[in-house]
FIKOLLO-22750 format. One line per 4 residues: number of its first residue (from 0); their letters; for each residue x, y, z of N, C-alpha, C. Coordinates in nm, 2 decimals. Layout:
N
NUM = A = X Y Z X Y Z X Y Z | ... .
end
This chain:
136
0 = MAGR = 2.73 1.21 1.25 2.62 1.28 1.25 2.59 1.36 1.12 | 2.65 1.31 1.02 2.60 1.34 0.88 2.49 1.25 0.88 | 2.52 1.10 0.92 2.41 1.01 0.91 2.28 1.03 0.96 | 2.28 1.09 1.05 2.14 1.18 1.12 2.07 1.24 1.02 .
4 = GRLK = 2.16 1.32 1.00 2.08 1.46 0.89 2.00 1.36 0.77 | 2.11 1.29 0.70 2.04 1.23 0.59 1.92 1.16 0.63 | 1.91 1.08 0.74 1.81 0.99 0.75 1.69 1.09 0.79 | 1.73 1.20 0.88 1.57 1.30 0.90 1.54 1.37 0.75 .
8 = NFYL = 1.62 1.38 0.65 1.58 1.40 0.51 1.50 1.28 0.47 | 1.54 1.18 0.48 1.48 1.09 0.42 1.31 1.09 0.48 | 1.30 1.06 0.62 1.17 1.07 0.65 1.12 1.20 0.61 | 1.15 1.31 0.62 1.08 1.39 0.56 1.06 1.40 0.42 .
12 = LLGV = 1.13 1.37 0.33 1.09 1.30 0.21 0.96 1.23 0.22 | 0.99 1.12 0.27 0.88 1.02 0.30 0.77 1.07 0.35 | 0.75 1.15 0.42 0.63 1.22 0.46 0.56 1.31 0.35 | 0.67 1.35 0.29 0.60 1.46 0.18 0.54 1.39 0.05 .
16 = VVVG = 0.60 1.26 0.03 0.56 1.15 -0.06 0.40 1.12 0.00 | 0.39 1.06 0.08 0.26 1.01 0.15 0.17 1.09 0.15 | 0.19 1.24 0.19 0.08 1.35 0.22 0.05 1.36 0.08 | 0.13 1.38 -0.02 0.09 1.42 -0.17 0.02 1.34 -0.23 .
20 = GVAA = 0.04 1.20 -0.21 -0.03 1.05 -0.23 -0.17 1.05 -0.19 | -0.18 1.10 -0.09 -0.32 1.10 -0.01 -0.38 1.23 -0.12 | -0.32 1.32 -0.09 -0.40 1.46 -0.17 -0.43 1.45 -0.29 | -0.36 1.36 -0.36 -0.37 1.34 -0.52 -0.47 1.23 -0.49 .
24 = LVYT = -0.49 1.14 -0.43 -0.62 1.05 -0.42 -0.76 1.11 -0.41 | -0.73 1.18 -0.32 -0.85 1.26 -0.27 -0.89 1.38 -0.40 | -0.81 1.44 -0.46 -0.84 1.52 -0.58 -0.87 1.41 -0.67 | -0.83 1.35 -0.72 -0.87 1.24 -0.84 -1.01 1.20 -0.80 .
28 = SQTR = -1.03 1.13 -0.68 -1.17 1.06 -0.66 -1.26 1.18 -0.69 | -1.23 1.27 -0.63 -1.36 1.41 -0.66 -1.36 1.46 -0.80 | -1.28 1.43 -0.90 -1.29 1.53 -0.99 -1.33 1.43 -1.12 | -1.33 1.29 -1.05 -1.37 1.18 -1.14 -1.51 1.14 -1.18 .
32 = GSST = -1.51 1.17 -1.05 -1.69 1.09 -1.00 -1.67 0.98 -0.95 | -1.77 0.89 -0.94 -1.76 0.75 -0.89 -1.82 0.66 -1.00 | -1.80 0.70 -1.11 -1.81 0.59 -1.20 -1.74 0.45 -1.20 | -1.83 0.30 -1.21 -1.72 0.21 -1.17 -1.70 0.14 -1.34 .
36 = TETG = -1.57 0.14 -1.41 -1.58 0.08 -1.50 -1.54 -0.06 -1.52 | -1.53 -0.11 -1.40 -1.50 -0.27 -1.41 -1.57 -0.37 -1.51 | -1.51 -0.43 -1.57 -1.57 -0.51 -1.71 -1.59 -0.67 -1.65 | -1.70 -0.70 -1.67 -1.73 -0.83 -1.64 -1.80 -0.84 -1.51 .
40 = PMPV = -1.87 -0.96 -1.43 -1.91 -0.96 -1.30 -1.80 -1.01 -1.22 | -1.80 -0.94 -1.09 -1.67 -0.98 -1.01 -1.71 -1.09 -0.92 | -1.63 -1.19 -0.89 -1.63 -1.30 -0.84 -1.72 -1.26 -0.66 | -1.79 -1.35 -0.64 -1.88 -1.35 -0.50 -1.75 -1.40 -0.39 .
44 = VAAD = -1.74 -1.28 -0.31 -1.66 -1.33 -0.21 -1.72 -1.38 -0.07 | -1.70 -1.49 -0.01 -1.77 -1.55 0.11 -1.73 -1.47 0.23 | -1.82 -1.45 0.33 -1.78 -1.32 0.45 -1.68 -1.42 0.49 | -1.59 -1.54 0.53 -1.53 -1.55 0.61 -1.40 -1.55 0.52 .
48 = SVPP = -1.41 -1.50 0.41 -1.28 -1.47 0.34 -1.27 -1.31 0.30 | -1.31 -1.25 0.39 -1.26 -1.11 0.42 -1.11 -1.10 0.45 | -1.05 -1.01 0.39 -0.89 -0.98 0.42 -0.90 -0.90 0.55 | -0.79 -0.96 0.60 -0.77 -0.89 0.74 -0.75 -0.73 0.71 .
52 = AAYV = -0.76 -0.66 0.86 -0.75 -0.53 0.85 -0.63 -0.47 0.77 | -0.52 -0.52 0.78 -0.40 -0.50 0.75 -0.32 -0.60 0.70 | -0.23 -0.58 0.63 -0.10 -0.69 0.61 0.03 -0.62 0.63 | 0.09 -0.71 0.75 0.18 -0.62 0.84 0.33 -0.69 0.76 .
56 = IGSD = 0.43 -0.64 0.77 0.55 -0.70 0.76 0.61 -0.61 0.88 | 0.75 -0.66 0.95 0.84 -0.57 1.06 0.77 -0.62 1.19 | 0.87 -0.58 1.25 0.90 -0.63 1.38 0.79 -0.57 1.47 | 0.71 -0.69 1.55 0.60 -0.64 1.66 0.64 -0.53 1.75 .
60 = TAPV = 0.77 -0.50 1.77 0.82 -0.45 1.87 0.91 -0.26 1.79 | 0.87 -0.27 1.70 0.90 -0.16 1.61 0.86 -0.01 1.69 | 0.95 0.10 1.68 0.89 0.16 1.77 0.80 0.25 1.66 | 0.86 0.26 1.53 0.77 0.37 1.44 0.67 0.24 1.36 .
64 = VIDD = 0.57 0.24 1.32 0.44 0.20 1.25 0.40 0.31 1.14 | 0.42 0.23 1.02 0.33 0.32 0.90 0.24 0.26 0.83 | 0.11 0.30 0.82 -0.01 0.27 0.77 0.02 0.31 0.63 | -0.03 0.19 0.55 0.00 0.25 0.40 -0.12 0.22 0.33 .
68 = YSDF = -0.24 0.29 0.28 -0.34 0.28 0.23 -0.34 0.27 0.08 | -0.35 0.21 0.02 -0.31 0.17 -0.13 -0.43 0.09 -0.21 | -0.43 0.15 -0.36 -0.48 0.10 -0.47 -0.40 0.05 -0.57 | -0.43 -0.08 -0.60 -0.31 -0.13 -0.66 -0.30 -0.06 -0.83 .
72 = QCPF = -0.38 0.02 -0.86 -0.41 0.05 -0.99 -0.36 0.22 -0.97 | -0.35 0.29 -0.87 -0.32 0.39 -0.84 -0.15 0.44 -0.89 | -0.18 0.54 -0.97 -0.02 0.58 -1.04 0.07 0.63 -0.92 | 0.00 0.71 -0.80 0.06 0.74 -0.71 0.13 0.64 -0.60 .
76 = CAQL = 0.03 0.54 -0.58 0.07 0.46 -0.47 0.16 0.34 -0.54 | 0.19 0.34 -0.67 0.28 0.25 -0.75 0.40 0.32 -0.75 | 0.40 0.44 -0.76 0.51 0.54 -0.71 0.57 0.48 -0.57 | 0.50 0.49 -0.52 0.55 0.47 -0.33 0.60 0.35 -0.32 .
80 = AILT = 0.55 0.22 -0.38 0.59 0.09 -0.38 0.67 0.08 -0.48 | 0.70 0.12 -0.59 0.83 0.10 -0.68 0.93 0.16 -0.64 | 0.96 0.30 -0.61 1.05 0.36 -0.56 1.08 0.40 -0.41 | 1.01 0.38 -0.33 1.03 0.43 -0.21 1.02 0.28 -0.13 .
84 = FPDV = 0.92 0.21 -0.13 0.90 0.11 -0.04 1.05 0.04 -0.03 | 1.07 -0.02 -0.11 1.22 -0.12 -0.13 1.31 -0.05 -0.02 | 1.34 0.04 -0.06 1.45 0.12 0.04 1.39 0.12 0.19 | 1.26 0.16 0.22 1.21 0.15 0.34 1.24 0.01 0.38 .
88 = RTRL = 1.20 -0.09 0.34 1.20 -0.20 0.37 1.35 -0.26 0.42 | 1.42 -0.23 0.33 1.57 -0.26 0.34 1.64 -0.18 0.44 | 1.62 -0.07 0.47 1.68 0.01 0.58 1.61 0.04 0.71 | 1.48 0.05 0.74 1.37 0.04 0.82 1.32 -0.07 0.88 .
92 = VNTG = 1.27 -0.15 0.82 1.16 -0.24 0.82 1.25 -0.38 0.85 | 1.33 -0.43 0.76 1.45 -0.52 0.81 1.56 -0.52 0.93 | 1.57 -0.42 0.96 1.64 -0.35 1.07 1.56 -0.33 1.20 | 1.40 -0.35 1.19 1.34 -0.37 1.34 1.30 -0.21 1.35 .
96 = IVRW = 1.33 -0.12 1.27 1.28 0.01 1.31 1.16 0.06 1.31 | 1.08 -0.04 1.16 0.96 0.04 1.15 0.88 -0.08 1.11 | 0.75 -0.07 1.13 0.65 -0.21 1.11 0.56 -0.15 1.00 | 0.55 -0.19 0.90 0.45 -0.11 0.78 0.34 -0.24 0.75 .
100 = RFHD = 0.21 -0.17 0.79 0.09 -0.21 0.75 0.02 -0.16 0.60 | 0.02 -0.25 0.52 -0.08 -0.23 0.44 -0.23 -0.25 0.44 | -0.31 -0.13 0.39 -0.47 -0.17 0.38 -0.51 -0.14 0.27 | -0.57 -0.23 0.22 -0.68 -0.21 0.10 -0.76 -0.14 0.09 .
104 = RPLN = -0.75 -0.04 -0.04 -0.83 0.07 -0.05 -0.85 0.08 -0.17 | -0.90 0.01 -0.22 -0.93 0.04 -0.37 -1.04 0.11 -0.43 | -0.99 0.18 -0.52 -1.08 0.32 -0.57 -1.16 0.25 -0.69 | -1.28 0.30 -0.70 -1.39 0.22 -0.79 -1.33 0.33 -0.94 .
108 = IHNK = -1.27 0.43 -0.91 -1.25 0.48 -1.05 -1.14 0.39 -1.13 | -1.06 0.29 -1.09 -0.98 0.22 -1.15 -1.04 0.09 -1.20 | -1.05 0.06 -1.32 -1.13 -0.09 -1.37 -1.09 -0.21 -1.34 | -0.92 -0.23 -1.30 -0.89 -0.36 -1.26 -0.82 -0.38 -1.14 .
112 = TLRA = -0.86 -0.29 -1.02 -0.79 -0.27 -0.90 -0.89 -0.39 -0.79 | -1.00 -0.40 -0.83 -1.06 -0.52 -0.73 -0.98 -0.66 -0.77 | -0.97 -0.70 -0.87 -0.93 -0.81 -0.88 -0.77 -0.86 -0.85 | -0.69 -0.70 -0.87 -0.56 -0.70 -0.81 -0.58 -0.74 -0.65 .
116 = HLAA = -0.68 -0.64 -0.59 -0.68 -0.69 -0.44 -0.75 -0.84 -0.39 | -0.82 -0.87 -0.47 -0.87 -1.00 -0.47 -0.71 -1.11 -0.46 | -0.66 -1.07 -0.59 -0.53 -1.20 -0.58 -0.44 -1.18 -0.48 | -0.40 -1.05 -0.42 -0.35 -1.03 -0.34 -0.40 -1.07 -0.17 .
120 = ACAA = -0.51 -1.08 -0.19 -0.58 -1.15 -0.06 -0.56 -1.30 -0.08 | -0.58 -1.35 -0.18 -0.53 -1.51 -0.20 -0.40 -1.54 -0.19 | -0.32 -1.47 -0.24 -0.14 -1.49 -0.20 -0.14 -1.48 -0.04 | -0.21 -1.38 -0.01 -0.20 -1.36 0.19 -0.23 -1.47 0.26 .
124 = EQNK = -0.35 -1.57 0.17 -0.37 -1.69 0.23 -0.29 -1.78 0.24 | -0.19 -1.76 0.15 -0.07 -1.89 0.15 0.08 -1.79 0.20 | 0.05 -1.68 0.26 0.16 -1.63 0.35 0.25 -1.55 0.26 | 0.18 -1.52 0.16 0.30 -1.44 0.03 0.20 -1.31 -0.03 .
128 = FFPM = 0.18 -1.23 0.07 0.09 -1.15 0.02 0.22 -1.03 -0.02 | 0.29 -0.99 0.07 0.41 -0.90 0.03 0.44 -0.94 -0.13 | 0.51 -1.09 -0.16 0.58 -1.10 -0.25 0.46 -1.06 -0.41 | 0.32 -1.08 -0.37 0.25 -1.01 -0.47 0.22 -0.91 -0.49 .
132 = HDQI = 0.24 -0.85 -0.36 0.23 -0.69 -0.36 0.32 -0.66 -0.45 | 0.45 -0.67 -0.46 0.55 -0.64 -0.52 0.55 -0.66 -0.68 | 0.50 -0.75 -0.71 0.45 -0.83 -0.83 0.36 -0.73 -0.91 | 0.26 -0.72 -0.82 0.11 -0.62 -0.90 0.16 -0.50 -0.92 .
end
């Protein structure tokens, strides 16, 4: 019974982190405006190379699906990816309880995020999205 209580606390903490991250993103995007600080021209992306709606890890039959809308340069998204996601992957995704779907949501307030998302999309073409995600 003690294991269920710890798992319940884990889910509660995960929910708080996700809600806090979303709130921080909304606040940050509203307070900093929408100016772009990208340096240099962005590469042209062909229409047929548009990334999928989500990059997925986990079982198709998992009873829980988590949609992660992230920006690679966002400090709150990084905190989720570095501190929380490895534990979620080990305890929940790898055991078939959770299916994790990563959605690209680059914010135009970050100057290197578009290149990071393009690099991850290129890695996804080689079935290496999540290893690239972990490196970025």
